[in-house]
SENU-928583 format. One record per residue (C-alpha): x, y, z. Coordinates in steps of 0.1 Angstrom, whole numbers, plus 2048, in hexadecimal, padded with zeros to 3 digits. Layout:
XYZ;...
! end
This chain:
BB7C3350E;BB4C594FA;BB5C5E4D8;BC7C744C4;BC1C844A2;BDEC8F48B;BDACA3472;BECC9944D;BF8CB9445;C1ECBB44A;C2FCB2465;C26CC847E;C0DCB748A;C1BC96491;C3ACA44A2;C27CB54BA;C0BC974C5;C2DC844CA;C3BC984E0;C18C9D4F4;C13C7A4F3;C35C6F501;C27C7D520;C06C74524;BFCC5C540;BE2C4C52D;BE2C3250D;BE1C444E9;BD7C3B4CA;BDBC4F4AF;BC5C59492;BD0C66470;BD6C6444A;BFDC6444F;C0AC40453;C17C3A477;C3DC4347E;C55C24482;C5AC2D4A6;C34C354B3;C2EC244D3;C0AC1F4D1;BE7C164B9;BE4C2549F;BC3C2C48A;BD2C32465;BB3C44454;BAAC4942E;BB4C69419;B92C85418;B9BC923F6;B93C773DE;B78C823CE;B83C983B0;B79CB83B4;B6CCBD3D4;B46CC43D7;B3CCDC3F0;B55CD5409;B4DCEF421;B25CE3425;B1BD0741B;B36D15437;B30D00454;B4ECEE452;B6FCEB445;B75CCC433;B56CB042A;B57CAE407;B34C9C3F8;B37C763EB;B5EC743F3;B63C4C3FD;B81C56411;B6DC71425;B55C5642E;B6DC37432;B80C4D44D;B62C5E45C;B53C39465;B7BC2E472;B7AC4548A;B53C41492;B59C1A495;B74C214AB;B64C3D4C1;B4CC1D4C7;B5FC004CF;B7CC0E4DF;B6CC2A4F7;B84C424F8;B85C5C516;B8DC77501;B9AC814DD;BB3C9D4D7;BB2CAD4B9;BCECBD4A3;BBECC748F;B98CBE47F;B76CD0488;B69CB3478;B78C9948D;B73CAD4AA;B4CCB24A3;B4AC8A49A;B58C834BB;B45C994D0;B22C8B4BD;B2BC694C9;B30C764EC;B53C7A4ED;B68C984FF;B7DCA94E9;B9CCBE4EE;BA6CD54CD;BC9CE24CA;BC6D084BE;BD3D1749D;BDFD3A49B;BCFD51480;BABD5D478;B96D3E48A;B72D5248D;B63D3E472;B43D2A478;B58D05479;B78D1148C;B5CD254A6;B49D064AD;B66CEF4B2;B73D034CC;B4ED044DB;B4BCE34DD;B6FCD94E6;B71CD150A;B96CDB50F;BA8CF74F7;BD3CEE4F3;BE0D0E4E9;C07D0C4DF;C0ED2E4E1;C16D45501;BF1D53510;BFED76511;C01D7A4EA;BDBD6B4E9;BC3D864D8;BADD8D4F6;B8CD874E4;B98D654DB;BA2D584FA;B81D6550E;B6CD554F1;B7DD324FA;B7AD3A520;B88D2453E;B8ED03522;BAAD19514;BD1D0A520;BECD21514;C08D08517;C22D1D500;C33D0F4E0;C40CEB4DF;C50CCF4CE;C62CB14C6;C82CC54D7;C73CCB4F5;C86CC9515;CA7CC34FF;CC3CDE505;CDCCED4E8;CFACE14F0;D0ACE24CA;D25D014C3;D18D1A4AB;D28D1C48A;D31D3D47D;D20D50465;D09D3245C;CE5D31453;CCAD19450;CABD1843D;C92D02450;C72CFA43B;C54CE2441;C46CCB429;C24CDC42D;C2DCF1408;C3FD11407;C44D2F3EE;C6BD313F5;C79D233D8;C9FD163D0;CA3D363BE;C9DD4B3DB;CB4D393F0;CD2D3C3D5;CCCD603D3;CCDD653F9;CEFD4E3F9;CFBD603DC;CF7D803EB;D05D7740D;D28D6C406;D3BD5F426;D1BD4E434;D14D2B431;CF0D22425;CE1CFD42C;CBCCF741D;CAACE1437;C86CCE425;C7DCCD406;C93CD73EA;CB1CD1404;CBFCBB41A;CA8CA4432;CAFCA0457;C97C8A46B;CA6C9B486;CAFCBB484;CBDCC94A3;CDFCC94A4;CE0CDC483;CC5CF748F;CDBCFA4B0;CFAD0149D;CF0D15485;CF5D3C48B;CD1D4847C;CB6D3246F;C9DD3D457;C7DD2C459;C58D3144E;C3DD39466;C30D1646D;C2BD0D498;C3ECEE493;C61CFE47F;C5ED1C499;C5AD084B9;C75CF54AC;C8ED154A5;C7FD214C7;C8BD024DA;CACD084C7;CB3D284D3;CC0D344B4;CBCD5A4A8;CA0D53486;C92D6746D;C6BD5C464;C5BD5E440;C37D5644B;C27D3D42F;C03D4541D;BEED2D430;BC7D2C437;BB9D44453;BDAD59455;BEAD39469;C11D41465;C0CD6A45E;BFAD6B482;C18D5748D;C30D7147E;C20D8E493;C20D814B0;C48D774AE;C4ED9A4A2;C39DAA4BC;C4DD984D6;C6DD9E4C2;C77D7A4C2;C7ED7B49B;C87D9047F;C64D8A46D;C5FD91446;C40D90433;C51D84418;C74D73409;C8DD9440B;C9DD9D3EF;CC2D913E9;CD4DB23F3;CBFDB5417;CD2D92422;CF1D9D42D;CE5DB9446;CC4DA2450;CDED84459;CF2D9A46B;CD7DA847F;CC8D89487;CE4D7C493;CE9D934B1;CCAD8B4BE;CC7D784DE;CBCD554D6;CB1D4E4FC;C96D664F6;C84D494E6;C7ED4050C;C60D55507;C4FD414EC;C58D214F7;C6AD1751A;C6ACF1515;C4CCE7528;C32CEE50D;C2ACC4505;C2ECBE52E;C0ECD7533;BFFCCB514;BFFCA9524;BF2CAF546;BD7CC753A;BCDCA7526;BD1C92544;BBDCA7558;B9DCA9543;B9DC81543;BAAC73561;
! end
């Protein structure tokens, strides 16, 4: 049996875990502050919220870690729950997506750790320690796009899977609706406002716009909507980009401000590969007509260079190889 820690920010970590766990040979127990999805097939250890103390006191332990606020009962409870589970269930491995603190606790208790890497500047002490202690580093983007110095520091423990999502293995079958735009926002927060979208819509008569996410329509499974859109506009979160890539649709990607320049780094990789039109901020109204025209002429099939549909399979086989 293995454990799989799922971070609670947004839904990308959960969707990625579901894609991998569906292909693992070992039974899995999830560890997360999130509630278990109704269709989760396995055990689920629900963890307390670790941000109960207001204000948080010395949360980085003088720059050593990312989030360990003093006297936070939620933090104390969740770490005790994980430690008890490790001691009683004795997992062969814990996959961390993603928490340096959970990875450290697992390793201190003699449990092997696989860490899911994230893009951006991750050379701070906490990230460096988390990567050093990991027996396996799963990197969900193509290896040719990796920073050479970072790849060297990870050594042979890095396993580049390419991007993957819950849509791995699906094939787009929907007919594309001409002059249709889907704006795909995540639950992790966005600087894109309703005013921005209204201005873009007003500047592009003849184009049909649909917002998926906070402030717009919610779809549990947006696969058909993505596949049928002539252009998708999205942020640069790993899960959102992987879903658009799976749908093989031309995209305009607008990275959002995130710690460690995570989305900015993904945007730079996409721009270098010519996989999407990448803009640092929401474009002005007058820019949209030409931008949509340019995007619609792109070959969505090029997304195969980012996500070929087998990333979750590669991740699962790498985990299996570590524990079998």
